[in-house]
N, C-alpha and C positions, 0 to 999 in steps of 0.2 A: 504493500500500500504506500509506503514511504517513497518508493521509486516513482510510482505513478503520480503522486502529489508533486514531486519535483519536476516531472515532465510538464504538468499543467502550469506550474509557476514559470518555467522557462518560456513556454509558449505565450503566456500572458505578458511577460516582460518584453518578448520580441514583438508581439503585435502592438503593444503600447508604444514602442519606439517607432514602429511604422506609422501608427496613427498620428503621432506628432509631426512626422514628415509630411504626410498627406494633408494634414490640417494647415501646415505652413504653406504648402504649395497652393492650396485652395485660396488662402488669403492673398498670396502674391498674385495669383491669376485674377482675383476679384479687383485688385487695385489696378492691374494692367488693362483690364477690359474697360474700365471707366475712362482711362486715358485714350484708349483706342476708339471708343465711341465718340469722344470729343473730336478726334482727328477726322473720323468719318464725317461727322456733322459739319466740320469746317471745310472739307474738300468737296463734298457733294454739290453745293451750289455752284462752285466754279466750273466743275465738270459739266453740270447740266446747262449752264449758260453758254459755255463754249460749244457744246453740241448744238444748242439752239442757234447760235451765231453761224456755225458751219452750215446748218440746214437752211438758214436764210440766204447765205451766199449762194448755195447750190440751187435753190429754187428761184433766186432772182437773176440767174445767169444761165447761159447755154453752154458753158465751158465743160469740156470733157476732161474729167479729172479722176484719178484712181480713188480719191477720197469718197466720191459720190456716184461714180459711173459703174453700172453692172457690166461685167464681161459677157459677151455674147455666148461664149461656150467655156465657162470656167472649168479648168482641169486640175488646179492645184490650190490648196488652202493651207494656211499656217494656223496651228492651234497652240495657244499659250495656256498651260496648266499651272495653277498656283496651289501648291501644297504647303506643308509645314517642314521646318528643319528638325523639329522634335516630336516625340510621341507623348504618351500619357494624356491624350485628349480624346479618348473613346474612339468612335468611328469617324472622326473628322476627316483625316486624310484619305481613308479608304472610300468614303462616300464621294468625295470630289474626284477621286481617280476613276470610280465607276462612271460618274457623269462624263468624264473625258473619254472613256472608252466607248460610251454610248454615242457621243458626238462624233468620234472618229468613225464608228461603224456607219452612222448616218451619212457622213460626207463621202465615205468610200462607196456606199450604195448609190450615191449620186454620180459616181464616176470620177471623183476627185482624189488626187493623191494628197496625202496629209503629211506636212512637216510639223513635228512635235517639238515645242519649246517648253521647258519645265523650270519652275521656281520651287525650291525646297528639296531638302535631302530625302524626304520620304518618297516623293515622286521619282526622283533620280534613282533611288535604290530599287523601287518597284519595277521601273522600266529596265534597269540594268540587270536585275535578277532574271527577268524574262527575255533578255537579249533583244529588246525592242529598240528600234532606231530613235535616237534623240538628236535633233539638229543642234541645239544649244541649251545649256542649263545654267542656273544661277542659284547659289546657296549662301546661307550665313546671315540673313537679315530679315527673315519672315516675321519674327516676333516684334520688330520695331522698324518697319520699312521707312525709307525717306524718299523724297522726290528724286534725289540723285540716283537711287536704285531703280526707280521707274524709268528714268531717262536712259540708264544703261541697258535696260531690257528693251525699251522701245526702239533703240538705234537699229539693231539687226532686223527687227520686224518691219520698220519703215523702209529700210533698204530693200528687203525682199518684196514689199508691195510695189516699190518704184521700179524694180527690175522687170524685164520681160520674162514671161513664163519659160521660154526656151532657155534663158540664161540662169534658171534657178529661182526666178521670182514666183510670186503667188498672186492669185486673183482675189482671194478672200483672207480675212484675218478674224479668227474666233478666239475668245477668251473664256476659260472655264475656271470658276472660283467659287468660294462659299460666301453667299450674301448674308450679311448680319441683319436679321429681322428683329430679334429681341434676345434677351438673356437666355430664353428657353428654346428659341427657334433659330436655326442657321440652315440655310437651304443652298445646296449646290446649283449653280446656274450656268447656262451656256449662252453667251452673248456674241453676236457678230459685230465687231468693231468696224470693219471695212469690207466692202463699201457701205457707207452709212445709209440706212433705210430712211428715205425721205418721208414715206407714209407714216412710219412709226414715230418719227420725230414730230411730225405735224400733229399726230394724235395726242402725244404727250403734252405738247404745248396747249392744245385745245382743252385737254382734261384739266390743266392747271388754271384755265381761264385767263391765260396771258395773251395779250394782243402782240403779234409779231411785229417788231419795229422795221422801218424801211432803212436799208443800208445803201450807202454810196461807196463804190469800190475804187480805191486809189492804190497803185496805178491801174490795176486790172483785176478782174475776178480770179483769173488763173493764178496770178502772183499772190493774191490774198489766200487762196486755197493752199498754195505751196507753203505759205508761212503758217497757216493754221493746222496743216496735217500733223507735224510733229507735236504741236501743243495738244491737239485733240487726243492723239494716241497716248502721249505721256500722262495726261490728266486722267484718262480712263483707266490706264494700267495702275496709276498711283492710287486711285480710289478703290480699285479692285484689291490691291495689296492691303490697304487699310481695312477694308471689309473682311478680307480673309484673316488678318491678324486679330481683329475683334472677335470673329467667329471662333478662332482657335483658342483664344484666352477664355471665352465663354464655355467652350467644350471642355477645356482643361479644368476650369472651376467646377463644372458639373460632374466630371469624372472623379476629381479628387474628393468632392463632397460625398459621392456615392461610396468611394473607397473608405473614407473616414467613418461613415455610418455603418458600413459592413464590419469595420474593425471594432467599433463599439459593440455591435451585436455579438461578434465572435468573442470579445473579452467577457461579456456578460455570460455567455454560454459556458466558456471555460471556467469562469469563476464559480458558477453553479456546480460544475463537475468537480472542481478542486475542493469546494466545501463538502460535497458528498463524499469524496475520497477521504478528506480529513475526518469527517464524522465517522466513516466506516473504520478508519484507523483507530480513533479514540474508543469506539465501541469494542473493537477487537482487544485493545489494551485493557479496558475495564473487564472484559470477559476473561482475559488471561489472569488478571489480578484476582478476580473473584474465584476463578477455578483453582488458582494456586492456594488462596486462603482456605478454600473448602477442602483441598487435599491435605493441607497441614492440619486442619481441624480434625479430619478423619483419622490422620495418622496419630495425632495426640490422643484421641478417644480410644484407639486400638491399643496403644501402649499402656493406657490406664487399665 
């Protein structure tokens, strides 16, 4: 019995130490997600207004530009997948990877060759383990992305869009990331960044009840679109990185809270088992004492 009680005590001590770690990680994730939410709220208006401005330039001119012009026969697409550098976030990375695989299958069924770009060690490890081709990857900043990170990612993608398909360029640019809806809900989404959908942009503007302003283009609509192209892609990627970071921190907080709760339940269960084992040990010792005393009493009576 004593050995069993020691086993229970060691397990309780070990789980208690784990509980302290998960509780600390839960608190850290909770503080980080608040900061990430603020960054998302600060970046979203700029990205939305820039998208609306690009839509206004495109609808107010007849310029053929890769930012807004659909290819007659698209054959190649670039897909940017945003995952996490770290784990301990439940199904966060696996869910967005599944969404990327679904988007890849859809594009392939449409007869398009897909060039995959990945952000985050989890996505790189997943594709590497399965020996899937990755055009380019970036890691090391998913928990706290900056605009400079978005700019580094956007560079090769913009270059691919501006190149001819025969020279390795792409006709479309898609981005798959996890959209932060609330602390309890984070949804993997697939958005097409380029070419920009004019109908969707107009619908979003009308839904917000905003009257589209009239723009004058200097020196020309084409040069304005050339200048807006990198800004548009960079702002959208930056907003997606921030949304993904906030989603990851929320998923980590939820996973660590679940781990802490499970540790508490396991400690309670082991404590009950330890108490039962100790009670059984005490009962056995009392029985042995009573039995020994009875044997002595019997021996003394026999000698008399």
